[in-house]
N, C-alpha and C positions, 0 to 999 in steps of 0.2 A: 730400094736401098734406103736405110734410115737416114734421118737428117744428120745425125752424128757421123755415120759412115761417109756420107757425101762430103761433109765439111772436112773430115780428116783426109779423105782422098784428094780433095782440092788443095789442101795444105801441103801435101807431098809434091805438088807440081810447081810450087812457087817458093821464093825466098822471102816473100813479103809477109809471111805468117809464122809466128812462133806459138806452139801449143805446149802448155805446161799442165801436168796432171799429178794429182796425189797418188802415191804408190799403194795406198790402202792400209787398213789397220787390223789385219788378220794375223800378223806375226808369221807370215809364210814366205817361202821362196818362190812359190808358183807365180808366174806372171799374172798381173792384174790389169785388166783392160779398161779404158784405152791407154793407161799409163805405159804399158809395155810395147806399144807400137813404136816402130823405129824412129820416126821424126817427132815423136812426142817426148818432151823432157819429163822424165819420171822422177818425182821427188819423194824420198823417204824422210822419216822424222828422226832427229837426234834428241837425246836427253842430255842437256848441258848443265843440269843442276849441280851444285856443289863444285863447279869448275871442272868437272870431268866431261869428256866428250865420248859418247857411245850411242849406239843405235837404241832408240826408244823400244821398250819391250814389245809394244803393240805393232811397230812398223813392219810392213812387208819389206822384203829385202831380196837381193840376188843379183845376178848378172845384168838384169834388165833395168835396175834402178840406176839412173844417171848421176844423181847427186843427193846428198842429205843436207837438211837444214834444221835448225831448232824447231821442235814440235811438241815440247812438253811445257805445260803451264805458260802458254802464250797469252798475254793480256790482250783482250779484244772487246769489241762492243757487245752489249747485252741490253735487255730492256731496263727501263727505269720504273720501279714499282715498290710495293711493300709485300713481303712474303711471310707467311706464317704457317709452319707445319703444325700438325696436331700436337706434337711433342714440345713445341716451343712455348715458353711462357709469354714472350712478347714478340710482336711482329718485327721482322728485320728489314731494313731498307735495302733495296738493290739500287746501286748508284749509276747504272748504265754501262758497267764494265764487269767482266768476269775473266777468269783464267780458264783456258781451254787446252786440250791436248789432241793431237791427231796429225796425220800427214796433210790434211786439209788446211792446217795452220802453218805447215812448213812450206807448202807449194807457193803461196802468195809472196813469200820472202824471195824465192828464186825468180818469180815472175817480175818483181820490182827490180831486181838486179839486171835482168835482161832488158826491161823497158828503159832503165837508166843508161844502158850501154848502147842502145840503138843509134842515137845521134852520131856517136863517134865511130861505131862499127859500120854504119851505112845501110844495114838491113837487119830485120829481125833474126834471120838465120845466122848471119855473121855475129850478131850479139850473143846468140845462144852458144855458138862455138867459143867465143871469147870468155864468156862466163864459165862454161864448163872447163876450159883450159886453165882457169885461175883456181879451180878447186884443188885443195891439197889432199893427198892420199893418206888415209888413216888405216894402218894395218888391221886386218880382220873386220873391216867395216866397208871402206871404199872412199869415194870422193866426197869431201865436205867443203 
């Protein structure tokens, strides 16, 4: 049995573990593993630009996605350097931050919500249930 399969199997046996996984960036409904496993919180990406809330065009989706969180143009860390493409006249500084898109940038936001809820909830599993219960339903999308 693989290390991942062993870890996920053990997580199913306890309330002391919460597992959150990105739903994937293939714009498909087909389940994506390990996100589609029953005790894994599967997170799809929202596009919230311009004040609108909708599924990001790249985000996997379907019955197996538990919740959606912002995943388009998320500011995150990057390297600090100077970059020059062959077509650039001058080098451009990179300041250590960049905008990224993907379900991998949506999943940590849900993970943080769960982690912040654990003390009041009493266990990671109860925190997961509370966070998912607070999600609001958006027609033609799902819980956000």
